[in-house]
C-alpha positions in Angstrom: -0.1 -0.1 -0.5 1.3 3.4 -1.0 1.9 5.9 1.9 0.2 9.6 1.3 0.9 12.5 3.0 -1.5 13.9 5.1 -3.0 17.5 3.7 -2.0 20.8 5.9 -4.4 23.2 6.9 -2.4 25.7 4.8 -2.4 22.8 1.6 -6.0 23.0 1.7 -6.5 26.9 1.5 -4.1 27.3 -1.0 -6.2 25.0 -3.3 -6.6 26.9 -6.4 -9.1 26.3 -9.7 -7.0 24.9 -12.7 -8.8 24.1 -15.9 -10.0 20.7 -15.1 -11.1 19.5 -11.3 -8.7 17.8 -9.8 -8.2 15.9 -6.0 -6.0 16.7 -3.0 -5.9 13.3 -1.3 -5.7 13.4 2.5 -5.3 9.4 3.2 -7.8 6.7 3.6 -10.1 7.8 0.8 -10.5 11.2 2.0 -9.8 13.6 -0.3 -10.8 17.5 -1.6 -12.6 17.9 -4.8 -11.4 21.4 -6.3 -13.8 22.0 -9.5 -12.5 25.0 -12.2 -15.1 27.2 -11.0 -13.5 27.4 -7.2 -15.7 25.0 -5.6 -13.9 23.1 -2.9 -15.3 19.7 -1.7 -14.5 16.9 1.1 -15.0 13.9 -0.4 -14.5 9.9 0.6 -14.0 7.3 -1.2 -15.1 4.1 0.3 -16.4 0.3 -0.8 -19.8 -0.1 0.1 -21.2 -3.4 2.1 -21.9 -4.7 -0.7 -18.3 -4.4 -1.9 -18.9 -2.2 -4.5 -17.0 1.5 -4.8 -18.9 4.8 -4.0 -18.1 8.4 -2.9 -19.9 10.3 -0.2 -20.1 13.8 -0.4 -19.2 15.4 3.2 -19.5 18.9 3.0 -18.2 22.2 1.1 -14.7 23.3 2.4 -16.3 26.9 3.2 -18.8 24.9 5.9 -16.2 21.4 6.8 -13.2 22.2 8.1 -10.2 19.5 7.8 -10.6 18.3 10.8 -14.3 17.9 10.5 -13.8 16.1 7.6 -11.5 13.7 9.0 -13.9 13.2 12.3 -16.4 12.7 9.6 -14.5 10.3 7.7 -14.2 8.4 10.4 -17.9 8.8 11.5 -18.3 6.5 7.9 -16.3 3.9 8.5 -17.8 3.0 12.1 -20.7 2.6 10.1 -19.1 0.4 7.3 -17.8 -1.7 9.8 -21.4 -2.1 11.4 -22.4 -3.0 7.9 -23.9 0.4 7.2 -23.9 2.4 3.7 -22.7 5.9 4.7 -24.3 7.5 1.6 -27.7 5.6 2.2 -28.0 6.1 5.9 -27.1 10.0 4.9 -29.9 9.9 1.9 -32.1 8.7 4.6 -31.7 10.9 7.3 -31.9 13.9 4.8 -35.0 13.0 3.5 -36.3 12.6 6.9 -35.1 16.3 7.8 -37.0 17.5 4.5 -40.0 15.6 5.5 -40.2 16.5 9.1 -39.7 20.2 7.9 -42.4 20.4 5.4 -44.6 19.3 7.7 -43.9 21.8 10.2 -43.5 24.5 7.3 -46.8 23.6 5.9 -49.4 23.3 8.7 -53.4 23.6 8.4 -53.6 26.6 10.3 -51.1 28.4 8.5 -52.4 27.7 5.1 -55.9 28.2 6.5 -54.8 32.0 7.6 -52.8 32.7 4.4 -56.6 31.2 2.7 -58.1 33.7 5.1 -56.4 36.6 4.2 -57.0 36.2 0.4 -60.8 35.3 0.6 -61.7 37.8 3.3 -60.1 41.0 1.4 -63.8 42.4 -0.1 -66.0 40.6 2.3 -68.2 42.5 5.2 -66.8 43.0 8.6 -69.6 40.4 9.9 -68.5 37.7 7.6 -64.7 38.2 8.3 -65.4 37.6 12.1 -68.0 34.7 11.6 -64.9 33.0 9.6 -62.1 34.0 11.4 -64.2 33.0 14.7 -65.0 29.5 13.0 -61.6 28.6 12.3 -60.0 29.3 15.1 -62.7 27.8 17.5 -64.0 24.9 15.0 -61.0 23.8 12.9 -57.6 24.6 14.3 -58.1 23.4 17.7 -58.9 20.2 15.9 -56.5 19.9 13.2 -54.8 23.2 12.8 -51.0 22.1 14.1 -51.6 18.9 11.2 -49.4 18.4 8.2 -51.4 19.5 5.5 -50.6 16.5 3.6 -52.4 15.0 7.2 -55.5 16.5 7.0 -57.5 13.9 4.8 -61.5 12.8 4.9 -61.6 10.9 8.0 -59.6 13.8 9.8 -62.2 16.5 8.7 -65.1 13.8 9.1 -64.1 13.5 12.9 -63.6 17.3 13.6 -67.5 18.2 12.1 -68.9 14.7 14.3 -67.7 17.0 17.2 -69.7 20.3 15.9 -72.9 18.0 15.1 -73.2 16.4 18.5 -72.8 20.2 19.7 -76.0 20.6 17.4 -74.3 23.1 15.3 -75.8 21.8 12.3 -75.5 24.8 9.8 -71.7 25.2 10.9 -71.2 21.2 9.9 -72.5 21.8 6.1 -70.0 21.7 3.5 -70.1 24.8 1.4 -68.2 25.2 -1.9 -69.2 28.9 -2.3 
């Protein structure tokens, strides 16, 4: 096996773009990939549990230091020792985080309030007050904090059944206009 000198922080900092992309090798599969446009990205070349070669992106040099890239390399190697593909793990964690972010951003209440603001622009004050009151007292408590994608017919029907049990049949009636 060939001995590779580990990179110094100074070498990493001095890396300049060339006409073609190139790699500065740190060792054990870790390298800095430098693009002609000046991008500097940490990558890790490794063998997946199925023994195929792959590359894991560890982040941009602007966000990930040499020290941090080495720590991430060690974490990836630990996962590989446990039979876990770090790239697949990274994808799984990222998709889960994105799903959670969407759920917290697009709640029924947030969309409902935006809808109310647009819908009530040309309405009389009495109607605006009635509509806002129904949203805040009937719908938002029932499923306002839920992600829009989770609000389906059974959830809405459950909320309507509560309104019906109170005897407020006109409020439970569905209107399309």
